[in-house]
Structure formats: C-alpha cells, structure tokens
Chimera marker file (.cmm) of the C-alpha trace (Angstrom):
<marker_set name="trace">
<marker id="1" x="0.000" y="0.000" z="0.000" r="1" g="1" b="0" radius="0.5"/>
<marker id="2" x="1.330" y="3.426" z="-0.857" r="1" g="1" b="0" radius="0.5"/>
<marker id="3" x="1.393" y="6.320" z="1.575" r="1" g="1" b="0" radius="0.5"/>
<marker id="4" x="-1.309" y="8.101" z="-0.460" r="1" g="1" b="0" radius="0.5"/>
<marker id="5" x="-3.515" y="4.985" z="-0.466" r="1" g="1" b="0" radius="0.5"/>
<marker id="6" x="-3.180" y="4.708" z="3.322" r="1" g="1" b="0" radius="0.5"/>
<marker id="7" x="-4.178" y="8.335" z="3.775" r="1" g="1" b="0" radius="0.5"/>
<marker id="8" x="-7.257" y="7.833" z="1.560" r="1" g="1" b="0" radius="0.5"/>
<marker id="9" x="-8.104" y="4.672" z="3.528" r="1" g="1" b="0" radius="0.5"/>
<marker id="10" x="-7.929" y="6.565" z="6.839" r="1" g="1" b="0" radius="0.5"/>
<marker id="11" x="-9.993" y="9.501" z="5.562" r="1" g="1" b="0" radius="0.5"/>
<marker id="12" x="-12.841" y="7.146" z="4.582" r="1" g="1" b="0" radius="0.5"/>
<marker id="13" x="-13.665" y="6.774" z="8.284" r="1" g="1" b="0" radius="0.5"/>
<marker id="14" x="-14.767" y="10.434" z="8.346" r="1" g="1" b="0" radius="0.5"/>
<marker id="15" x="-15.567" y="11.407" z="11.952" r="1" g="1" b="0" radius="0.5"/>
<marker id="16" x="-15.434" y="7.856" z="13.368" r="1" g="1" b="0" radius="0.5"/>
<marker id="17" x="-11.636" y="7.700" z="13.293" r="1" g="1" b="0" radius="0.5"/>
<marker id="18" x="-10.106" y="10.144" z="15.743" r="1" g="1" b="0" radius="0.5"/>
<marker id="19" x="-6.492" y="9.013" z="15.579" r="1" g="1" b="0" radius="0.5"/>
<marker id="20" x="-4.270" y="6.256" z="14.212" r="1" g="1" b="0" radius="0.5"/>
<marker id="21" x="-0.654" y="5.518" z="14.937" r="1" g="1" b="0" radius="0.5"/>
<marker id="22" x="1.721" y="2.746" z="14.037" r="1" g="1" b="0" radius="0.5"/>
<marker id="23" x="4.791" y="1.514" z="12.262" r="1" g="1" b="0" radius="0.5"/>
<marker id="24" x="4.324" y="0.578" z="8.606" r="1" g="1" b="0" radius="0.5"/>
<marker id="25" x="6.371" y="-0.019" z="5.502" r="1" g="1" b="0" radius="0.5"/>
<marker id="26" x="4.838" y="1.605" z="2.458" r="1" g="1" b="0" radius="0.5"/>
<marker id="27" x="5.274" y="0.542" z="-1.159" r="1" g="1" b="0" radius="0.5"/>
<marker id="28" x="8.572" y="1.804" z="-2.513" r="1" g="1" b="0" radius="0.5"/>
<marker id="29" x="10.068" y="2.314" z="0.961" r="1" g="1" b="0" radius="0.5"/>
<marker id="30" x="12.529" y="-0.165" z="2.421" r="1" g="1" b="0" radius="0.5"/>
<marker id="31" x="12.423" y="1.366" z="5.903" r="1" g="1" b="0" radius="0.5"/>
<marker id="32" x="9.568" y="1.095" z="8.380" r="1" g="1" b="0" radius="0.5"/>
<marker id="33" x="8.065" y="4.527" z="9.042" r="1" g="1" b="0" radius="0.5"/>
<marker id="34" x="6.280" y="5.925" z="12.064" r="1" g="1" b="0" radius="0.5"/>
<marker id="35" x="2.802" y="6.861" z="10.813" r="1" g="1" b="0" radius="0.5"/>
<marker id="36" x="0.571" y="9.214" z="12.793" r="1" g="1" b="0" radius="0.5"/>
<marker id="37" x="-2.917" y="10.320" z="11.760" r="1" g="1" b="0" radius="0.5"/>
<marker id="38" x="-4.937" y="13.013" z="13.547" r="1" g="1" b="0" radius="0.5"/>
<marker id="39" x="-7.286" y="15.795" z="12.488" r="1" g="1" b="0" radius="0.5"/>
<marker id="40" x="-7.591" y="14.147" z="9.043" r="1" g="1" b="0" radius="0.5"/>
<marker id="41" x="-3.865" y="14.608" z="8.401" r="1" g="1" b="0" radius="0.5"/>
<marker id="42" x="-1.244" y="11.892" z="8.140" r="1" g="1" b="0" radius="0.5"/>
<marker id="43" x="2.406" y="12.364" z="8.972" r="1" g="1" b="0" radius="0.5"/>
<marker id="44" x="5.184" y="9.831" z="8.383" r="1" g="1" b="0" radius="0.5"/>
<marker id="45" x="8.765" y="9.957" z="9.502" r="1" g="1" b="0" radius="0.5"/>
<marker id="46" x="11.748" y="7.605" z="9.437" r="1" g="1" b="0" radius="0.5"/>
<marker id="47" x="12.050" y="5.249" z="12.381" r="1" g="1" b="0" radius="0.5"/>
<marker id="48" x="14.574" y="2.882" z="13.876" r="1" g="1" b="0" radius="0.5"/>
<marker id="49" x="11.765" y="0.522" z="14.947" r="1" g="1" b="0" radius="0.5"/>
<marker id="50" x="12.704" y="-3.040" z="13.999" r="1" g="1" b="0" radius="0.5"/>
<marker id="51" x="9.612" y="-5.019" z="15.051" r="1" g="1" b="0" radius="0.5"/>
<marker id="52" x="6.609" y="-6.158" z="13.056" r="1" g="1" b="0" radius="0.5"/>
<marker id="53" x="4.341" y="-3.517" z="11.491" r="1" g="1" b="0" radius="0.5"/>
<marker id="54" x="1.263" y="-2.563" z="13.529" r="1" g="1" b="0" radius="0.5"/>
<marker id="55" x="-1.427" y="0.124" z="13.720" r="1" g="1" b="0" radius="0.5"/>
<marker id="56" x="-3.552" y="1.383" z="16.608" r="1" g="1" b="0" radius="0.5"/>
<marker id="57" x="-6.913" y="2.919" z="15.672" r="1" g="1" b="0" radius="0.5"/>
<marker id="58" x="-8.689" y="5.227" z="18.123" r="1" g="1" b="0" radius="0.5"/>
<marker id="59" x="-12.251" y="6.130" z="17.318" r="1" g="1" b="0" radius="0.5"/>
<marker id="60" x="-15.968" y="5.826" z="17.825" r="1" g="1" b="0" radius="0.5"/>
<marker id="61" x="-17.950" y="2.842" z="16.521" r="1" g="1" b="0" radius="0.5"/>
<marker id="62" x="-15.200" y="1.591" z="14.200" r="1" g="1" b="0" radius="0.5"/>
<marker id="63" x="-16.026" y="-1.485" z="12.139" r="1" g="1" b="0" radius="0.5"/>
<marker id="64" x="-13.281" y="-3.881" z="13.274" r="1" g="1" b="0" radius="0.5"/>
<marker id="65" x="-13.923" y="-6.669" z="10.755" r="1" g="1" b="0" radius="0.5"/>
<marker id="66" x="-14.045" y="-4.265" z="7.831" r="1" g="1" b="0" radius="0.5"/>
<marker id="67" x="-10.742" y="-2.670" z="8.860" r="1" g="1" b="0" radius="0.5"/>
<marker id="68" x="-8.982" y="-6.001" z="9.137" r="1" g="1" b="0" radius="0.5"/>
<marker id="69" x="-10.326" y="-7.128" z="5.758" r="1" g="1" b="0" radius="0.5"/>
<marker id="70" x="-9.124" y="-3.928" z="4.087" r="1" g="1" b="0" radius="0.5"/>
<marker id="71" x="-5.654" y="-4.093" z="5.649" r="1" g="1" b="0" radius="0.5"/>
<marker id="72" x="-5.016" y="-7.831" z="5.191" r="1" g="1" b="0" radius="0.5"/>
<marker id="73" x="-4.327" y="-7.890" z="1.421" r="1" g="1" b="0" radius="0.5"/>
<marker id="74" x="-1.431" y="-5.461" z="1.899" r="1" g="1" b="0" radius="0.5"/>
<marker id="75" x="-0.094" y="-6.267" z="5.339" r="1" g="1" b="0" radius="0.5"/>
<marker id="76" x="-1.232" y="-9.857" z="5.924" r="1" g="1" b="0" radius="0.5"/>
<marker id="77" x="-1.668" y="-10.581" z="9.613" r="1" g="1" b="0" radius="0.5"/>
<marker id="78" x="-0.780" y="-7.073" z="10.769" r="1" g="1" b="0" radius="0.5"/>
<marker id="79" x="-1.480" y="-6.375" z="14.416" r="1" g="1" b="0" radius="0.5"/>
<marker id="80" x="-4.415" y="-3.988" z="14.724" r="1" g="1" b="0" radius="0.5"/>
<marker id="81" x="-5.481" y="-2.608" z="18.075" r="1" g="1" b="0" radius="0.5"/>
<marker id="82" x="-8.665" y="-0.656" z="18.747" r="1" g="1" b="0" radius="0.5"/>
<marker id="83" x="-9.235" y="1.958" z="21.406" r="1" g="1" b="0" radius="0.5"/>
<marker id="84" x="-12.608" y="3.587" z="21.582" r="1" g="1" b="0" radius="0.5"/>
<link id1="1" id2="2" r="1" g="1" b="0" radius="0.2"/>
<link id1="2" id2="3" r="1" g="1" b="0" radius="0.2"/>
<link id1="3" id2="4" r="1" g="1" b="0" radius="0.2"/>
<link id1="4" id2="5" r="1" g="1" b="0" radius="0.2"/>
<link id1="5" id2="6" r="1" g="1" b="0" radius="0.2"/>
<link id1="6" id2="7" r="1" g="1" b="0" radius="0.2"/>
<link id1="7" id2="8" r="1" g="1" b="0" radius="0.2"/>
<link id1="8" id2="9" r="1" g="1" b="0" radius="0.2"/>
<link id1="9" id2="10" r="1" g="1" b="0" radius="0.2"/>
<link id1="10" id2="11" r="1" g="1" b="0" radius="0.2"/>
<link id1="11" id2="12" r="1" g="1" b="0" radius="0.2"/>
<link id1="12" id2="13" r="1" g="1" b="0" radius="0.2"/>
<link id1="13" id2="14" r="1" g="1" b="0" radius="0.2"/>
<link id1="14" id2="15" r="1" g="1" b="0" radius="0.2"/>
<link id1="15" id2="16" r="1" g="1" b="0" radius="0.2"/>
<link id1="16" id2="17" r="1" g="1" b="0" radius="0.2"/>
<link id1="17" id2="18" r="1" g="1" b="0" radius="0.2"/>
<link id1="18" id2="19" r="1" g="1" b="0" radius="0.2"/>
<link id1="19" id2="20" r="1" g="1" b="0" radius="0.2"/>
<link id1="20" id2="21" r="1" g="1" b="0" radius="0.2"/>
<link id1="21" id2="22" r="1" g="1" b="0" radius="0.2"/>
<link id1="22" id2="23" r="1" g="1" b="0" radius="0.2"/>
<link id1="23" id2="24" r="1" g="1" b="0" radius="0.2"/>
<link id1="24" id2="25" r="1" g="1" b="0" radius="0.2"/>
<link id1="25" id2="26" r="1" g="1" b="0" radius="0.2"/>
<link id1="26" id2="27" r="1" g="1" b="0" radius="0.2"/>
<link id1="27" id2="28" r="1" g="1" b="0" radius="0.2"/>
<link id1="28" id2="29" r="1" g="1" b="0" radius="0.2"/>
<link id1="29" id2="30" r="1" g="1" b="0" radius="0.2"/>
<link id1="30" id2="31" r="1" g="1" b="0" radius="0.2"/>
<link id1="31" id2="32" r="1" g="1" b="0" radius="0.2"/>
<link id1="32" id2="33" r="1" g="1" b="0" radius="0.2"/>
<link id1="33" id2="34" r="1" g="1" b="0" radius="0.2"/>
<link id1="34" id2="35" r="1" g="1" b="0" radius="0.2"/>
<link id1="35" id2="36" r="1" g="1" b="0" radius="0.2"/>
<link id1="36" id2="37" r="1" g="1" b="0" radius="0.2"/>
<link id1="37" id2="38" r="1" g="1" b="0" radius="0.2"/>
<link id1="38" id2="39" r="1" g="1" b="0" radius="0.2"/>
<link id1="39" id2="40" r="1" g="1" b="0" radius="0.2"/>
<link id1="40" id2="41" r="1" g="1" b="0" radius="0.2"/>
<link id1="41" id2="42" r="1" g="1" b="0" radius="0.2"/>
<link id1="42" id2="43" r="1" g="1" b="0" radius="0.2"/>
<link id1="43" id2="44" r="1" g="1" b="0" radius="0.2"/>
<link id1="44" id2="45" r="1" g="1" b="0" radius="0.2"/>
<link id1="45" id2="46" r="1" g="1" b="0" radius="0.2"/>
<link id1="46" id2="47" r="1" g="1" b="0" radius="0.2"/>
<link id1="47" id2="48" r="1" g="1" b="0" radius="0.2"/>
<link id1="48" id2="49" r="1" g="1" b="0" radius="0.2"/>
<link id1="49" id2="50" r="1" g="1" b="0" radius="0.2"/>
<link id1="50" id2="51" r="1" g="1" b="0" radius="0.2"/>
<link id1="51" id2="52" r="1" g="1" b="0" radius="0.2"/>
<link id1="52" id2="53" r="1" g="1" b="0" radius="0.2"/>
<link id1="53" id2="54" r="1" g="1" b="0" radius="0.2"/>
<link id1="54" id2="55" r="1" g="1" b="0" radius="0.2"/>
<link id1="55" id2="56" r="1" g="1" b="0" radius="0.2"/>
<link id1="56" id2="57" r="1" g="1" b="0" radius="0.2"/>
<link id1="57" id2="58" r="1" g="1" b="0" radius="0.2"/>
<link id1="58" id2="59" r="1" g="1" b="0" radius="0.2"/>
<link id1="59" id2="60" r="1" g="1" b="0" radius="0.2"/>
<link id1="60" id2="61" r="1" g="1" b="0" radius="0.2"/>
<link id1="61" id2="62" r="1" g="1" b="0" radius="0.2"/>
<link id1="62" id2="63" r="1" g="1" b="0" radius="0.2"/>
<link id1="63" id2="64" r="1" g="1" b="0" radius="0.2"/>
<link id1="64" id2="65" r="1" g="1" b="0" radius="0.2"/>
<link id1="65" id2="66" r="1" g="1" b="0" radius="0.2"/>
<link id1="66" id2="67" r="1" g="1" b="0" radius="0.2"/>
<link id1="67" id2="68" r="1" g="1" b="0" radius="0.2"/>
<link id1="68" id2="69" r="1" g="1" b="0" radius="0.2"/>
<link id1="69" id2="70" r="1" g="1" b="0" radius="0.2"/>
<link id1="70" id2="71" r="1" g="1" b="0" radius="0.2"/>
<link id1="71" id2="72" r="1" g="1" b="0" radius="0.2"/>
<link id1="72" id2="73" r="1" g="1" b="0" radius="0.2"/>
<link id1="73" id2="74" r="1" g="1" b="0" radius="0.2"/>
<link id1="74" id2="75" r="1" g="1" b="0" radius="0.2"/>
<link id1="75" id2="76" r="1" g="1" b="0" radius="0.2"/>
<link id1="76" id2="77" r="1" g="1" b="0" radius="0.2"/>
<link id1="77" id2="78" r="1" g="1" b="0" radius="0.2"/>
<link id1="78" id2="79" r="1" g="1" b="0" radius="0.2"/>
<link id1="79" id2="80" r="1" g="1" b="0" radius="0.2"/>
<link id1="80" id2="81" r="1" g="1" b="0" radius="0.2"/>
<link id1="81" id2="82" r="1" g="1" b="0" radius="0.2"/>
<link id1="82" id2="83" r="1" g="1" b="0" radius="0.2"/>
<link id1="83" id2="84" r="1" g="1" b="0" radius="0.2"/>
</marker_set>
C-alpha cells in the first residue's frame, strides 16, 4: 500500500476515526516509518523501529472486521489494536 492509499483509507472513516498511529512499511520504501494520523492529516517519519508492522486505531464505533479485511491484502496478519 502506498502512503497516499493509506491516507485515503484513513480519511474514509470520516468522523469515526479520531487518531491512528503505528509503524508501517509503504510501497517503494525499504524502511519502516512511524505513521501518525490526527485531524484528518497523516504524517510519516523515518524510524529505527525493527519489530513487526502494527497500527492502533482510536475512534468511535469503528467497524473492526471491515478494517482487518481492508488491511489484510497489503499487510497480511498485521497487528491492529482498537481503542474507543
């Protein structure tokens, strides 16, 4: 998944998704990046994190199954945590 595709994916949640944060590797990038999403803006920066990719979603009435299904084709069994 590209960085732009991830940002579009996150924006689809509209007001349900308040914040997202995690470590991901995007298409075309060899390094895992720290991704932070808040106020409908996504920021990514280089990271020295060496573990498995994961994302934490914080929101209201998020559809857990739908999120996992959308993320799985790109990230496989990525760890997704929900707070909300």
